[in-house]
N, C-alpha and C positions, 0 to 999 in steps of 0.2 A: 236045369230048365229044359223041358221037352222041346223037340224040334217038330216042325209041321211042314208038310209038303205044300205046294202052291194051292192045292184045292181043298185044304183043310182050314176051316175058319174057327178054330178053337179060341176061347178067351182064357186069360190068366191074370193073376194079380201081379202087378209090377212092384208092389211094395211101396209105392210112392204115397205121399200124404196128400190130402185134398188141398187145392189152392184156396186160400182164404184171404188173398190180397184184395181188399175192397175199400174204396174204389181203386181203379188202375187207369193209366193212360190208355187212350183208345188204340194207339198203334201197338202197345204191348198186348192188349186184349186180342187184337187181330192176329198178332204173331203167335200168342199162346194157343189160339184156336186153330192154327195151322193154315191160315189164309195166305200168308206170305211172311217173309222176314220182316223185322221191324222197319227197316228202310223201305222195303217194298210196300208195307202197310202205310207208311207215311206218303208214299207216292199215290196210293189209292185214295187217301184222304184229300190230298191237294188237288187231285183230278176230279173231286166231287162225286166219287163213286160210293161213298160210305154215308149211311144215314143212321142216326140215333133217334129212336122214337119218332121216325118219319121225317126228321129234319137233317138236311145235308150238313155234315161236319167236316170242315176243312182246316180248322185250327188244331195244330199239333199238340197243344197243351190240354185238349179236351179230355176229361175223365169220365169213365162210365162205371156203373155198378152192375157186374155180370148177373146179379140176382134179380134185378128189377128192370134194367134198361133193355130195349129191343134194338139190336144192331143188325143192319143188312148191308151187303155189298152187292151192287148191281141188282138190288131187289131180292137177293137171296138171304134168308136168315142165317146168322152166324151165332154159334153157341160155344161156350167154353166147357170142354169136357172136364169131368171131375178130376181125372188124372190124365196127364199127357201119356202117350204111348210111345215106346221105343222098341224097335224091331231090328234084328240082324237077319239079312238074307245072304245065302250063298248063291250069287248070281251066276247062271251058266252063260256060255258063249251063245251068240246069236239072238240076244235079247236086248232091246233098246231101253236105256234108262230114261224113261218118260212114262207118264201115267196114261197117255193116249198117243196114237201115231196115225197121222192122216194117210200114210202109205200102207197101213194095215199090217205092219210087222208086229211080232210078239213083243209086248212091253212088260216091264217089271210089275205093273199093276196086276197082271194075271197070276203073279206068284205070291202076292202078299194079301192079307185079309182086309181089303178096302171096304167091304160091306160091314164087317164087324167093327172097324175103326174108321169112320168117315173123317176125311181130312188128312189121311196118311199120305206122306210124300217122301221121296228119296232125299238124303242129305248128300248133295253133290251128284256125281255121276261116274259110271264106269263105261268105257268104250264098248261098242257092239261085241267085239271079240274078247274083251277082257272079262275075266271071271273073278269070283271071290266075294269078299265082304262088302256089302252095301248096307248102310244104315238107313232106316226109315223112322219118321216120327210125326206126331201131330203138333209138336212144339216148334213153331217157327223161330223163336228167339234162340234156342240152343243150336238149331241148324245154322242160323246166320253166324253165330259165334264160332262154331266148329269150322266153318269155311272161310272165316275172315283171315286175311294174311297176317294180321297183327297177333293172332293167337298161336301161330306156328305149331298147329296140331300135326303130329307125325302120322304118316301113312306108310305101312310096310308091305312090300311086294316080294313075291318069288318070281323070278324072271328066267326064261330060257332064251338065250341069244345065239345067233349064228356065229360060228367061229370060236376060237380059243381066246378068251379075254385075258390079257396079261395084267399084272399088277400096275405097271406104269399107265396103262389105259384106264384102269379103275381109279387110279390116283387122280386122273383128270376129273372124274365125277366127284371124288371126295373134295377136290379143291373148288369145283364149280366149272361148268363147261359153257361155252358161248353158244346160244341158240339164236334164232332169228328175232326173238323177242327179249333178248338180253342174257346176261350171265346168270346161271342158276346158282342158288345157294348151295353150299357144301352138302353132299349127301353121305349117308352112311351106306357103305356097300362092301360086300364080301363075295368072293367066288366060293361056291359050295363044292362043285366038281365040274370037270370037263370030260367029255367023251363023245366020240363019233363026230367030231367037228363042231360041237356045240358046247356052251358053258351055261351051267345053272348057277344063278346068283340070287342074293337077297339084297334089296335096296330099300332104304328108308329116306323119305323126303318130307319136307315141311312146307312145300309150296303146293299150289293147285293149278298149274298151267295146263292148258289143253294138251292131251296126249304127251305129257311131259316125260314120263319114264321112257316111252318109245323113242322120243326125239333125243333124249340124253344118250341112250345106247347107240342110236344111229350116228350121233355126232362123233363117237369114238370108234366107229367102224364095225359095230355089231348089232345089226337089226334084230329086233325082238321077234321071237317066234311064238312065245306064249307069255302071258302076263296074268298074274293071279294075286289079288290083294288078300293078305292074311291078318292085317291089323289096322284099325283106325283109332288113333288116340289110345285109350286104355282098353278098348274092346277088341278081343281076339276072335277070329273065325272059329278056331278050334276044330272039332270033328263034325261040324254041321255039314250034312250031306248036300250035294248039288241040287239046286232049285228048292231047297227047304228054308224055312224061316223059324225064328224063335223070338220070344219076348226077352228083352234084357232083364236081368235080375236087379234087385235094389242096389247091390254093391257096384254093378257096372254103371247104373244111372248116376249114382253118387260120384263115381270116378269121372264120368263125362262132365258133370256139372263143375267139378273141381278143376278139370282141365281147361275150362273156358271161363273160370272166374265167377261162377254163379252160386258158389256155396253160401254167399252172404244173403241170398234172396230167399224169401219165404215162398213156398209153393202152395 
């Protein structure tokens, strides 16, 4: 699959099949359209911000026909794309994981094809100084499932830490280390090499706490100097160059859906 730099807005076929689920629950429609996660879409409905054919819909069991019904959120029309879009970005440092920033900082929206694929949004986030694999999609449901703690989707990072990390110290991470928000789940971690007073490690976690990897290594006495994500679930960054993006191929999309238990659903 070809890669694209942030200013290239090329289109490609994801290999996905057209969504033919008619009718569908309104919150699922909103999630599939990339408005919000399914839970977030339910909140929009109960807040009275969603209309179907001009009528406010707050009942969560409401169903819509994407082919005939008019759906709006805060007065803005919402459409279901023929095919959800899934994108991998190699996020550089110094970029905020948000689609807009009131402080005027560079955001990930400047690096992905938001005009080509309206409704595109990041799946989770990477810190300002963290680099590597960041997934984007227009499919709110799969994004919600990928981030939900019950799914235990693994994220893998390459980490450069200060000091020479010893095996007993890394064992603490493998067993779970106590942070200010509780004990972490056991992590897979290995030291790759040590040189010049630093250690290069690889770590895999299945949680999504804020700045978790940085806090874990600080807890064992080794502050993180560089953090780079190389894998999210079954999707790998590979040789995608910095600040470039690519569309996921059909096999990767199928693997993502399988990882979150969506293989039984028709698209």
